[in-house]
N, C-alpha and C positions, 0 to 999 in steps of 0.2 A: 484483336491486339488487346490483351491485357491491360487493364487500368488500376496502377498501385497508389493508395492514400499514406502518406509521410505524415503524421501528425507529431508534432515537437513543441511541448508545452515549454513556456518560456516565463521566467521573473527574472529582472536585473541581469540579463544575458546581453548588454550591448559589447562587452569584451569578447563574447564567443562566438556570435552571429557572423562576424567577419572572418572569421575561420570555418563554422559551419556551414554556409551557401557554398564555398567552393567545392566542400568535399561532396556535397548534394549534388551539385552541377556536373562533377565526376561520375558519381552513381549514376545519375541519370543516362549522362551519356555512353556507357558502360550497358545499358540496359535498353538498348533501342529498341527492340523487341516489345517494351511497353510502354504505355502513355503514364505521365504521372501528374498528381496534384500534392504540392507540400502544402500543411494548412499547420501556420503558426501561430500560437495561442498565447498570449499577453493575459497573464494574470494581473492584472494592473501592475505592472512595474513601476519602481519610481524613479527610472533612469530613461536613458534614450532609446529604450527595446523598441516600443510601439512606432516611433518615427521612423527605425530603421526598418519595419517590416512593409511601413506604407511604401516607402523608397523602394524596396526589394519588389515588393507588386507592383509596381509601376512599371519597372522594367523589365519583370519576367512574369507574365500572368499565371504561369505553372506555381507560382508562390501566392497564397492566399491566409487572409489574417482575421484572426475572432479577438477581442478585447473584451475584458470582462468590466462590470463596473468598481470592482474590489478585491481582493485575495481571496478566492474562492477554494485555494489548494489545489495541487497536483491532480489529484483523480478526479477532481472536477474539469479540471482542462482536458484531459485523457477523454474525459465523458462528452465534453463536446466538441472534441474532436470528432471523437467517434461517429456522434448523431450526425455531424455536417459532412463526414466523409461520403464520397461516391464511388469509391474504388470497388475493385472485384477482389481487391486485394490490401489490409489495411497494416502498417506497420507503425509502430511507436516507438521514439528513439529521444534520448537528452540533447539539449540544444549544446552542453558542453565537450561532447564528443567522447565522452567516455562510454559512449555504445557505437562500435565501430560503424560506421556506415557500410563498410568493405564488405562485410560478412551479407549483408541483404539479398546480392546473387544468389548464395548458397541456401538463404532461408527460404526465397521463390525457387529453386528448384528444386530444394526437397519435397514443397509442397505438389508441386507438379508432376514431380516421377514418382513419388514415394506414397502418396495419396493420406498425408496428414492435413489438418486443417488449422494447424497452427505450428510454427517453431519459434520457440522461446530460446533468449539467449541466458547464460547465466555465468558468475566470472569464477573463473578456476581459483584465483588465490586473491587476497587481500593486499600486495604490496603497495605502501604509501598510507595506508590507511592506518590513524593512531590505532594501538593494541586494544585499551579500553573499548572502542567503539568497535571494533573488528571484533572481539569475545563477546559484547553484548549481542550483536546481530548473530552471531551460531549459535547462543544460546536460546534466542528467539525463534531459529528456524526450527531447532531441534524441539525445543517447547509444542510450536505450533502441529508439527507432524505427529506428536505426541496425543496432543488434546485435543485434536481435530480429524476430519474425515478425510481432506483436502490436502491435494499434494500440493507444499510449498518446498521449493528445492532450494538447499543454503546459497545464498548468493544469486539468489536470481533478482535479474532484471527487470522492469519494465517493458525492455525491448523485446519485441515480436512482431510476427508478420502472422496476419490470421484470415480466413476465408470470411469473406461476408456473410453467410450463414452464422460462424461465430460471432460474429460483432453483432448483427442483428441480437444474439440471445443475449449476448452482453449488455446493451444497451437494452434490451426488456425489463431487466432487472432495474425497477423504479426507487430503489432503496437511495435515500439524501445522503447517509454516512456512508462512505464507499470505502471499501478496504479491495483494491483493484486486484491485487494479488490472489487473493482468495476470490474474487468473482471469475477470474481467468481460470481458477482451478473450479469452481463450484460448475461453471455450465457444462464443466466436461469437454467433449471432444478430442479429436487425437492429436497429442502433443509430443512433437520432439523436442528435446533440449539441447542445447549445444553449446561449447565452453570455450571461453577466450581468455587470455589474460587482462590483468585488473588493468587500468588506464586511468592517469592523472586528469584530471579536469584540464583543457587547453587554456583556458583564462576563467579568472572570477574565483570566488571560494563556492563552499556549498550552501545550500539550499536549505538543509535540513538540518539544526543543530541539533544538542540531545535533547534537550526539550521536546521539540516536534518529533523526534526520532521516538522517545518513548510514547508519548501519546497517540502517534500512529501503529505502536507495538500494541496497545491498550485498546485501539480500535478493533485491529486487527482480531485480536482473542475473543473479545466482546460478541466481534459481530459473526464469527463461523467457531464458536464453541460454546457449550454451558458446563464444561468441566468445572469451572471456576464454582459456580451456583451448587456443583454436586459436592464438592469439596468443602463447599461452607454449610452443608446440610451435614456433612458427615464429620467433620470438626464440631459443629453443635452437640451433634449425638454424641460423641466420645465425650466431650465437657459435661453432659448430661449425667453420663454415668459416671465418670469419676465424682462428679459431686455428690451423685447417693452412696457410693462406698465409702467416701469420706464423713457423709452422714450418718450413716449408720456405723461408723468406727467411733463417733464421739458418742450415742446412744447407746453403744453396749459399752464402751468406757466409764460411762458413765453410773449405768445401771448395774452393771455387772461387777466390776473393780473399783468402782466409786473415786475413779482418777479424775483428779481435774485434766483438761485437755491442755496442755500448755502449749506455744507457739504463736505468739502475737505476730512475730514476722513472717513465720511461714503461712498466718490466716491473710495478711497482709499482701503476700505473694499470690497466693491463690485468689483473691479480689484481683488483683491487679491485669494479672494473667486472664482472668474473666471477662474483663470490662475490657482487655486489648483485644481478645479475642470477637466480642461482642460487636466492637467497631469496626473489625476487620469485615467480618461476616455482613456487616451493614453497609461496610464501604462497597462491597464488590455485587450486592444487590443493587448498589446505588448506582454501579457504573452503566448495568443492564437497565434500570427506570430511565435514567439521564439519554441512553439511545432510544428507548421507545419513545422519551419525552418528544424528542427532537424531529423523529420520525413521522411520529402523530400529526407533528404540526404542518404536514406536507408543503415544506417550504422549498422553492424549485434550487435546484444543485447549484445554478450559477447564473448571472443575468448578464447579459451581452449589452457591451456600451457602443462598441461601434463594430463593423466586420465588412469583410470585403465581398463577403459569399454570398449568392442569391439560398433564398429560401428553398427546399426541397419540395 
């Protein structure tokens, strides 16, 4: 009998959990050919999420929980769940039921019968999502596809079912600043993508505001592409040649034609453009240096405050 571990990262999900648990119970009842463990990861919630997890664990020992000492982010939650999981196959899904549990049997069947190592889900549309957020997300996925060598499908979710071999490969990557979508792609393995209609959260509000989403996108670009550094170098080289040409123009105008080179406004524009470009390049380099600085510290990805799980 195969064992499936289901990892559910949670942050302030007291409104979603009462809807989630019946759906997971229904799922496990429909897949009697498998054994299950559900690992609920509390990312230092400020509501009653942790207490609800404890109550669920006391009633049903298939449900386990891990609680962090502070909010380490969703990627750290997923990493903690992957490291704690004991299943032959491991699934990751959100607590708000935007990831439909009812397609997990299809994922499992696809892995077993078609020889895939991973079945991942993506949203076929973004109905109900704000237009600006949706447009920026599409731009990000297209950009990642252009500047990196790894497949990041438009509308990709973290929702997926992976073989134990792939899970072990993912957790073997020891980087602290994690962009999980990129890591899942980087490790390789045979992956099949299946689409589903976008769903609204069953309860509560999104835990990823625009500011955090932007920071997450920057982390993904810096972590999985050196193209921004190449572009910064090219911009610097182009501007260097422009400066040389302009300097030659000034020298020739003064030496041959004795013309005073007018254009204080144009000179200021060039200077401002140059300073702006310099700070842009420094900013790009700074992003890479910042990520290197944080990685070199080798701080843990998360700290567990309490857990119902036994150490492996």
